PDBQT receptor file of N, H, CA, C and O in Angstrom, charges set to zero:
ATOM      1  N   MET A   1       0.763  -1.227   0.074  1.00  0.00    +0.000 N 
ATOM      2  CA  MET A   1      -0.095  -0.016  -0.043  1.00  0.00    +0.000 C 
ATOM      3  C   MET A   1       0.984   1.197  -0.138  1.00  0.00    +0.000 C 
ATOM      4  O   MET A   1       0.953   1.951  -1.111  1.00  0.00    +0.000 OA
ATOM      5  N   ARG A   2       1.929   1.359   0.892  1.00  0.00    +0.000 N 
ATOM      6  H   ARG A   2       1.954   0.747   1.682  1.00  0.00    +0.000 HD
ATOM      7  CA  ARG A   2       2.643   2.346   1.081  1.00  0.00    +0.000 C 
ATOM      8  C   ARG A   2       3.647   2.855  -0.347  1.00  0.00    +0.000 C 
ATOM      9  O   ARG A   2       3.826   3.992  -0.784  1.00  0.00    +0.000 OA
ATOM     10  N   THR A   3       4.149   1.629  -0.801  1.00  0.00    +0.000 N 
ATOM     11  H   THR A   3       4.005   0.705  -0.446  1.00  0.00    +0.000 HD
ATOM     12  CA  THR A   3       4.983   1.620  -1.980  1.00  0.00    +0.000 C 
ATOM     13  C   THR A   3       4.210   2.174  -3.138  1.00  0.00    +0.000 C 
ATOM     14  O   THR A   3       4.764   2.928  -3.939  1.00  0.00    +0.000 OA
ATOM     15  N   SER A   4       2.898   1.814  -3.264  1.00  0.00    +0.000 N 
ATOM     16  H   SER A   4       2.448   1.202  -2.614  1.00  0.00    +0.000 HD
ATOM     17  CA  SER A   4       2.124   2.136  -4.558  1.00  0.00    +0.000 C 
ATOM     18  C   SER A   4       1.707   3.681  -4.515  1.00  0.00    +0.000 C 
ATOM     19  O   SER A   4       1.616   4.405  -5.507  1.00  0.00    +0.000 OA
ATOM     20  N   ASP A   5       1.445   4.094  -3.054  1.00  0.00    +0.000 N 
ATOM     21  H   ASP A   5       1.519   3.506  -2.248  1.00  0.00    +0.000 HD
ATOM     22  CA  ASP A   5       1.182   5.493  -2.847  1.00  0.00    +0.000 C 
ATOM     23  C   ASP A   5       2.384   6.471  -3.200  1.00  0.00    +0.000 C 
ATOM     24  O   ASP A   5       2.266   7.596  -3.686  1.00  0.00    +0.000 OA
ATOM     25  N   THR A   6       3.598   5.805  -2.850  1.00  0.00    +0.000 N 
ATOM     26  H   THR A   6       3.694   4.891  -2.455  1.00  0.00    +0.000 HD
ATOM     27  CA  THR A   6       4.758   6.659  -3.151  1.00  0.00    +0.000 C 
ATOM     28  C   THR A   6       5.018   6.581  -4.785  1.00  0.00    +0.000 C 
ATOM     29  O   THR A   6       5.371   7.577  -5.416  1.00  0.00    +0.000 OA
ATOM     30  N   LYS A   7       4.834   5.474  -5.313  1.00  0.00    +0.000 N 
ATOM     31  H   LYS A   7       4.546   4.665  -4.800  1.00  0.00    +0.000 HD
ATOM     32  CA  LYS A   7       4.944   5.400  -6.794  1.00  0.00    +0.000 C 
ATOM     33  C   LYS A   7       4.132   6.288  -7.535  1.00  0.00    +0.000 C 
ATOM     34  O   LYS A   7       4.539   7.016  -8.441  1.00  0.00    +0.000 OA
ATOM     35  N   ARG A   8       2.756   6.189  -7.045  1.00  0.00    +0.000 N 
ATOM     36  H   ARG A   8       2.426   5.597  -6.309  1.00  0.00    +0.000 HD
ATOM     37  CA  ARG A   8       1.692   7.243  -7.776  1.00  0.00    +0.000 C 
ATOM     38  C   ARG A   8       2.068   8.769  -7.530  1.00  0.00    +0.000 C 
ATOM     39  O   ARG A   8       1.908   9.620  -8.405  1.00  0.00    +0.000 OA
ATOM     40  N   ALA A   9       2.585   9.048  -6.254  1.00  0.00    +0.000 N 
ATOM     41  H   ALA A   9       2.715   8.357  -5.544  1.00  0.00    +0.000 HD
ATOM     42  CA  ALA A   9       2.968  10.363  -6.089  1.00  0.00    +0.000 C 
ATOM     43  C   ALA A   9       4.207  10.728  -7.032  1.00  0.00    +0.000 C 
ATOM     44  O   ALA A   9       4.259  11.808  -7.621  1.00  0.00    +0.000 OA
ATOM     45  N   TYR A  10       5.042   9.906  -7.117  1.00  0.00    +0.000 N 
ATOM     46  H   TYR A  10       5.000   9.029  -6.638  1.00  0.00    +0.000 HD
ATOM     47  CA  TYR A  10       6.259  10.174  -7.981  1.00  0.00    +0.000 C 
ATOM     48  C   TYR A  10       5.775  10.285  -9.403  1.00  0.00    +0.000 C 
ATOM     49  O   TYR A  10       6.185  11.254 -10.041  1.00  0.00    +0.000 OA
ATOM     50  N   VAL A  11       5.041   9.516  -9.935  1.00  0.00    +0.000 N 
ATOM     51  H   VAL A  11       4.707   8.728  -9.417  1.00  0.00    +0.000 HD
ATOM     52  CA  VAL A  11       4.494   9.604 -11.317  1.00  0.00    +0.000 C 
ATOM     53  C   VAL A  11       3.796  10.766 -11.400  1.00  0.00    +0.000 C 
ATOM     54  O   VAL A  11       3.949  11.372 -12.460  1.00  0.00    +0.000 OA
ATOM     55  N   LEU A  12       2.963  11.332 -10.471  1.00  0.00    +0.000 N 
ATOM     56  H   LEU A  12       2.838  10.839  -9.609  1.00  0.00    +0.000 HD
ATOM     57  CA  LEU A  12       2.174  12.465 -10.529  1.00  0.00    +0.000 C 
ATOM     58  C   LEU A  12       3.167  13.788 -10.629  1.00  0.00    +0.000 C 
ATOM     59  O   LEU A  12       3.038  14.739 -11.401  1.00  0.00    +0.000 OA
ATOM     60  N   ALA A  13       4.123  13.594  -9.697  1.00  0.00    +0.000 N 
ATOM     61  H   ALA A  13       4.228  12.822  -9.070  1.00  0.00    +0.000 HD
ATOM     62  CA  ALA A  13       5.179  14.867  -9.786  1.00  0.00    +0.000 C 
ATOM     63  C   ALA A  13       5.809  14.857 -11.083  1.00  0.00    +0.000 C 
ATOM     64  O   ALA A  13       5.864  15.897 -11.738  1.00  0.00    +0.000 OA
ATOM     65  N   ASN A  14       6.238  13.885 -11.465  1.00  0.00    +0.000 N 
ATOM     66  H   ASN A  14       6.192  13.040 -10.933  1.00  0.00    +0.000 HD
ATOM     67  CA  ASN A  14       7.002  13.642 -12.794  1.00  0.00    +0.000 C 
ATOM     68  C   ASN A  14       6.286  14.194 -14.110  1.00  0.00    +0.000 C 
ATOM     69  O   ASN A  14       6.827  14.869 -14.986  1.00  0.00    +0.000 OA
ATOM     70  N   LEU A  15       4.816  13.724 -14.063  1.00  0.00    +0.000 N 
ATOM     71  H   LEU A  15       4.377  13.176 -13.351  1.00  0.00    +0.000 HD
ATOM     72  CA  LEU A  15       3.880  14.308 -15.085  1.00  0.00    +0.000 C 
ATOM     73  C   LEU A  15       3.661  15.668 -14.998  1.00  0.00    +0.000 C 
ATOM     74  O   LEU A  15       3.501  16.322 -16.028  1.00  0.00    +0.000 OA
ATOM     75  N   THR A  16       3.626  16.263 -13.729  1.00  0.00    +0.000 N 
ATOM     76  H   THR A  16       3.756  15.732 -12.892  1.00  0.00    +0.000 HD
ATOM     77  CA  THR A  16       3.426  17.564 -13.548  1.00  0.00    +0.000 C 
ATOM     78  C   THR A  16       4.543  18.450 -14.019  1.00  0.00    +0.000 C 
ATOM     79  O   THR A  16       4.301  19.485 -14.640  1.00  0.00    +0.000 OA
ATOM     80  N   ASP A  17       5.930  18.007 -13.693  1.00  0.00    +0.000 N 
ATOM     81  H   ASP A  17       6.127  17.166 -13.189  1.00  0.00    +0.000 HD
ATOM     82  CA  ASP A  17       7.103  18.457 -14.172  1.00  0.00    +0.000 C 
ATOM     83  C   ASP A  17       7.072  18.786 -15.525  1.00  0.00    +0.000 C 
ATOM     84  O   ASP A  17       7.297  19.891 -16.019  1.00  0.00    +0.000 OA
ATOM     85  N   ARG A  18       6.681  17.408 -16.272  1.00  0.00    +0.000 N 
ATOM     86  H   ARG A  18       6.498  16.511 -15.871  1.00  0.00    +0.000 HD
ATOM     87  CA  ARG A  18       6.812  17.567 -17.642  1.00  0.00    +0.000 C 
ATOM     88  C   ARG A  18       5.790  18.543 -18.411  1.00  0.00    +0.000 C 
ATOM     89  O   ARG A  18       6.020  19.121 -19.474  1.00  0.00    +0.000 OA
ATOM     90  N   VAL A  19       4.576  18.605 -17.622  1.00  0.00    +0.000 N 
ATOM     91  H   VAL A  19       4.389  18.136 -16.759  1.00  0.00    +0.000 HD
ATOM     92  CA  VAL A  19       3.708  19.580 -18.313  1.00  0.00    +0.000 C 
ATOM     93  C   VAL A  19       4.159  20.924 -17.979  1.00  0.00    +0.000 C 
ATOM     94  O   VAL A  19       4.064  21.819 -18.820  1.00  0.00    +0.000 OA
ATOM     95  N   ALA A  20       4.626  21.132 -16.857  1.00  0.00    +0.000 N 
ATOM     96  H   ALA A  20       4.702  20.405 -16.174  1.00  0.00    +0.000 HD
ATOM     97  CA  ALA A  20       5.228  22.521 -16.665  1.00  0.00    +0.000 C 
ATOM     98  C   ALA A  20       6.304  22.939 -17.631  1.00  0.00    +0.000 C 
ATOM     99  O   ALA A  20       6.249  24.038 -18.183  1.00  0.00    +0.000 OA
ATOM    100  N   GLN A  21       7.296  22.073 -17.851  1.00  0.00    +0.000 N 
ATOM    101  H   GLN A  21       7.341  21.180 -17.403  1.00  0.00    +0.000 HD
ATOM    102  CA  GLN A  21       8.389  22.194 -18.831  1.00  0.00    +0.000 C 
ATOM    103  C   GLN A  21       7.886  22.454 -20.158  1.00  0.00    +0.000 C 
ATOM    104  O   GLN A  21       8.371  23.306 -20.901  1.00  0.00    +0.000 OA
ATOM    105  N   PHE A  22       6.737  21.583 -20.501  1.00  0.00    +0.000 N 
ATOM    106  H   PHE A  22       6.343  20.890 -19.897  1.00  0.00    +0.000 HD
ATOM    107  CA  PHE A  22       6.039  21.785 -22.021  1.00  0.00    +0.000 C 
ATOM    108  C   PHE A  22       5.381  23.216 -21.959  1.00  0.00    +0.000 C 
ATOM    109  O   PHE A  22       5.577  24.020 -22.871  1.00  0.00    +0.000 OA
ATOM    110  N   THR A  23       4.727  23.468 -21.049  1.00  0.00    +0.000 N 
ATOM    111  H   THR A  23       4.567  22.815 -20.309  1.00  0.00    +0.000 HD
ATOM    112  CA  THR A  23       3.956  24.923 -20.850  1.00  0.00    +0.000 C 
ATOM    113  C   THR A  23       4.785  25.878 -20.991  1.00  0.00    +0.000 C 
ATOM    114  O   THR A  23       4.459  26.805 -21.733  1.00  0.00    +0.000 OA
ATOM    115  N   LEU A  24       6.036  25.903 -20.340  1.00  0.00    +0.000 N 
ATOM    116  H   LEU A  24       6.301  25.150 -19.738  1.00  0.00    +0.000 HD
ATOM    117  CA  LEU A  24       7.033  26.968 -20.412  1.00  0.00    +0.000 C 
ATOM    118  C   LEU A  24       7.662  26.845 -21.677  1.00  0.00    +0.000 C 
ATOM    119  O   LEU A  24       7.978  27.940 -22.141  1.00  0.00    +0.000 OA
ATOM    120  N   TYR A  25       7.945  25.869 -22.384  1.00  0.00    +0.000 N 
ATOM    121  H   TYR A  25       7.688  24.980 -22.006  1.00  0.00    +0.000 HD
ATOM    122  CA  TYR A  25       8.535  25.800 -23.788  1.00  0.00    +0.000 C 
ATOM    123  C   TYR A  25       7.578  26.414 -24.731  1.00  0.00    +0.000 C 
ATOM    124  O   TYR A  25       7.968  27.257 -25.539  1.00  0.00    +0.000 OA
ATOM    125  N   GLN A  26       6.388  26.048 -24.674  1.00  0.00    +0.000 N 
ATOM    126  H   GLN A  26       6.071  25.363 -24.018  1.00  0.00    +0.000 HD
ATOM    127  CA  GLN A  26       5.317  26.553 -25.667  1.00  0.00    +0.000 C 
ATOM    128  C   GLN A  26       5.311  28.035 -25.423  1.00  0.00    +0.000 C 
ATOM    129  O   GLN A  26       5.458  28.825 -26.356  1.00  0.00    +0.000 OA
ATOM    130  N   GLY A  27       5.140  28.431 -24.151  1.00  0.00    +0.000 N 
ATOM    131  H   GLY A  27       5.021  27.789 -23.393  1.00  0.00    +0.000 HD
ATOM    132  CA  GLY A  27       5.115  30.038 -23.730  1.00  0.00    +0.000 C 
ATOM    133  C   GLY A  27       6.260  30.826 -24.282  1.00  0.00    +0.000 C 
ATOM    134  O   GLY A  27       6.102  31.948 -24.763  1.00  0.00    +0.000 OA
ATOM    135  N   LEU A  28       7.477  30.188 -24.200  1.00  0.00    +0.000 N 
ATOM    136  H   LEU A  28       7.606  29.277 -23.809  1.00  0.00    +0.000 HD
ATOM    137  CA  LEU A  28       8.694  30.770 -24.649  1.00  0.00    +0.000 C 
ATOM    138  C   LEU A  28       8.816  30.928 -26.211  1.00  0.00    +0.000 C 
ATOM    139  O   LEU A  28       9.223  31.940 -26.782  1.00  0.00    +0.000 OA
ATOM    140  N   SER A  29       8.401  29.777 -26.801  1.00  0.00    +0.000 N 
ATOM    141  H   SER A  29       8.071  28.955 -26.337  1.00  0.00    +0.000 HD
ATOM    142  CA  SER A  29       8.569  29.818 -28.313  1.00  0.00    +0.000 C 
ATOM    143  C   SER A  29       7.437  30.685 -28.909  1.00  0.00    +0.000 C 
ATOM    144  O   SER A  29       7.697  31.279 -29.955  1.00  0.00    +0.000 OA
ATOM    145  N   SER A  30       6.131  30.836 -28.328  1.00  0.00    +0.000 N 
ATOM    146  H   SER A  30       5.919  30.354 -27.478  1.00  0.00    +0.000 HD
ATOM    147  CA  SER A  30       5.174  31.589 -28.975  1.00  0.00    +0.000 C 
ATOM    148  C   SER A  30       5.608  32.982 -28.709  1.00  0.00    +0.000 C 
ATOM    149  O   SER A  30       5.620  33.765 -29.659  1.00  0.00    +0.000 OA
ATOM    150  N   SER A  31       6.000  33.425 -27.417  1.00  0.00    +0.000 N 
ATOM    151  H   SER A  31       5.990  32.789 -26.645  1.00  0.00    +0.000 HD
ATOM    152  CA  SER A  31       6.414  34.809 -27.290  1.00  0.00    +0.000 C 
ATOM    153  C   SER A  31       7.542  35.133 -28.223  1.00  0.00    +0.000 C 
ATOM    154  O   SER A  31       7.573  36.222 -28.796  1.00  0.00    +0.000 OA
ATOM    155  N   GLN A  32       8.481  34.213 -28.396  1.00  0.00    +0.000 N 
ATOM    156  H   GLN A  32       8.456  33.328 -27.930  1.00  0.00    +0.000 HD
ATOM    157  CA  GLN A  32       9.488  34.398 -29.331  1.00  0.00    +0.000 C 
ATOM    158  C   GLN A  32       9.028  34.792 -30.810  1.00  0.00    +0.000 C 
ATOM    159  O   GLN A  32       9.518  35.715 -31.461  1.00  0.00    +0.000 OA
ATOM    160  N   LEU A  33       8.011  33.946 -31.230  1.00  0.00    +0.000 N 
ATOM    161  H   LEU A  33       7.613  33.197 -30.701  1.00  0.00    +0.000 HD
ATOM    162  CA  LEU A  33       7.429  34.135 -32.420  1.00  0.00    +0.000 C 
ATOM    163  C   LEU A  33       6.716  35.546 -32.632  1.00  0.00    +0.000 C 
ATOM    164  O   LEU A  33       6.780  36.207 -33.669  1.00  0.00    +0.000 OA
ATOM    165  N   VAL A  34       5.982  35.917 -31.399  1.00  0.00    +0.000 N 
ATOM    166  H   VAL A  34       5.930  35.380 -30.557  1.00  0.00    +0.000 HD
ATOM    167  CA  VAL A  34       5.358  37.282 -31.388  1.00  0.00    +0.000 C 
ATOM    168  C   VAL A  34       6.337  38.303 -31.551  1.00  0.00    +0.000 C 
ATOM    169  O   VAL A  34       6.119  39.185 -32.381  1.00  0.00    +0.000 OA
ATOM    170  N   LEU A  35       7.453  38.314 -30.835  1.00  0.00    +0.000 N 
ATOM    171  H   LEU A  35       7.631  37.597 -30.161  1.00  0.00    +0.000 HD
ATOM    172  CA  LEU A  35       8.592  39.153 -30.933  1.00  0.00    +0.000 C 
ATOM    173  C   LEU A  35       9.220  39.245 -32.307  1.00  0.00    +0.000 C 
ATOM    174  O   LEU A  35       9.516  40.339 -32.788  1.00  0.00    +0.000 OA
ATOM    175  N   THR A  36       9.425  38.101 -32.942  1.00  0.00    +0.000 N 
ATOM    176  H   THR A  36       9.184  37.213 -32.552  1.00  0.00    +0.000 HD
ATOM    177  CA  THR A  36       9.896  38.093 -34.383  1.00  0.00    +0.000 C 
ATOM    178  C   THR A  36       8.844  38.786 -35.432  1.00  0.00    +0.000 C 
ATOM    179  O   THR A  36       9.204  39.501 -36.368  1.00  0.00    +0.000 OA
ATOM    180  N   ASN A  37       7.612  38.487 -35.151  1.00  0.00    +0.000 N 
ATOM    181  H   ASN A  37       7.320  37.906 -34.391  1.00  0.00    +0.000 HD
ATOM    182  CA  ASN A  37       6.650  39.071 -36.034  1.00  0.00    +0.000 C 
ATOM    183  C   ASN A  37       6.622  40.731 -35.826  1.00  0.00    +0.000 C 
ATOM    184  O   ASN A  37       6.347  41.527 -36.723  1.00  0.00    +0.000 OA
ATOM    185  N   LEU A  38       6.950  41.065 -34.512  1.00  0.00    +0.000 N 
ATOM    186  H   LEU A  38       7.174  40.418 -33.783  1.00  0.00    +0.000 HD
ATOM    187  CA  LEU A  38       6.777  42.488 -34.361  1.00  0.00    +0.000 C 
ATOM    188  C   LEU A  38       7.993  43.253 -34.789  1.00  0.00    +0.000 C 
ATOM    189  O   LEU A  38       7.931  44.417 -35.186  1.00  0.00    +0.000 OA
ATOM    190  N   LEU A  39       9.085  42.569 -34.696  1.00  0.00    +0.000 N 
ATOM    191  H   LEU A  39       9.135  41.623 -34.374  1.00  0.00    +0.000 HD
ATOM    192  CA  LEU A  39      10.559  43.193 -35.178  1.00  0.00    +0.000 C 
ATOM    193  C   LEU A  39      10.725  43.024 -36.610  1.00  0.00    +0.000 C 
ATOM    194  O   LEU A  39      11.438  43.834 -37.201  1.00  0.00    +0.000 OA
ATOM    195  N   GLU A  40      10.080  41.938 -37.345  1.00  0.00    +0.000 N 
ATOM    196  H   GLU A  40       9.501  41.280 -36.864  1.00  0.00    +0.000 HD
ATOM    197  CA  GLU A  40      10.384  42.014 -38.722  1.00  0.00    +0.000 C 
ATOM    198  C   GLU A  40       9.869  43.187 -39.595  1.00  0.00    +0.000 C 
ATOM    199  O   GLU A  40      10.616  43.727 -40.411  1.00  0.00    +0.000 OA
ATOM    200  N   PRO A  41       8.737  43.528 -39.435  1.00  0.00    +0.000 N 
ATOM    201  CA  PRO A  41       8.052  44.577 -40.115  1.00  0.00    +0.000 C 
ATOM    202  C   PRO A  41       8.909  46.002 -39.910  1.00  0.00    +0.000 C 
ATOM    203  O   PRO A  41       9.158  46.774 -40.837  1.00  0.00    +0.000 OA
ATOM    204  N   VAL A  42       9.278  46.185 -38.637  1.00  0.00    +0.000 N 
ATOM    205  H   VAL A  42       9.076  45.558 -37.884  1.00  0.00    +0.000 HD
ATOM    206  CA  VAL A  42      10.150  47.229 -38.384  1.00  0.00    +0.000 C 
ATOM    207  C   VAL A  42      11.521  47.394 -39.118  1.00  0.00    +0.000 C 
ATOM    208  O   VAL A  42      11.991  48.459 -39.518  1.00  0.00    +0.000 OA
ATOM    209  N   SER A  43      12.090  46.126 -39.225  1.00  0.00    +0.000 N 
ATOM    210  H   SER A  43      11.708  45.261 -38.900  1.00  0.00    +0.000 HD
ATOM    211  CA  SER A  43      13.429  46.110 -39.919  1.00  0.00    +0.000 C 
ATOM    212  C   SER A  43      13.083  46.352 -41.395  1.00  0.00    +0.000 C 
ATOM    213  O   SER A  43      13.829  47.040 -42.092  1.00  0.00    +0.000 OA
ATOM    214  N   GLU A  44      12.081  45.855 -41.831  1.00  0.00    +0.000 N 
ATOM    215  H   GLU A  44      11.475  45.296 -41.264  1.00  0.00    +0.000 HD
ATOM    216  CA  GLU A  44      11.677  46.159 -43.320  1.00  0.00    +0.000 C 
ATOM    217  C   GLU A  44      11.584  47.275 -43.788  1.00  0.00    +0.000 C 
ATOM    218  O   GLU A  44      11.939  47.599 -44.921  1.00  0.00    +0.000 OA
ATOM    219  N   HIS A  45      10.935  48.213 -42.684  1.00  0.00    +0.000 N 
ATOM    220  H   HIS A  45      10.647  47.950 -41.763  1.00  0.00    +0.000 HD
ATOM    221  CA  HIS A  45      10.551  49.815 -43.081  1.00  0.00    +0.000 C 
ATOM    222  C   HIS A  45      11.762  50.494 -43.213  1.00  0.00    +0.000 C 
ATOM    223  O   HIS A  45      11.641  51.580 -43.780  1.00  0.00    +0.000 OA
ATOM    224  N   LYS A  46      13.105  50.138 -42.802  1.00  0.00    +0.000 N 
ATOM    225  H   LYS A  46      13.204  49.256 -42.342  1.00  0.00    +0.000 HD
ATOM    226  CA  LYS A  46      14.162  50.821 -42.956  1.00  0.00    +0.000 C 
ATOM    227  C   LYS A  46      14.776  51.002 -44.208  1.00  0.00    +0.000 C 
ATOM    228  O   LYS A  46      15.802  51.675 -44.300  1.00  0.00    +0.000 OA
TER     229      LYS A  46
């Protein structure tokens, strides 16, 4: 009983960590995309 609880907690923590990393990566890449889209027209106008 104890070990299965520990294993479940570990899996849950690992999954949460993966989701957090994925969300962070998605957020970073999307904000980078927005920055690129904002900066490109500016450099084209010069």
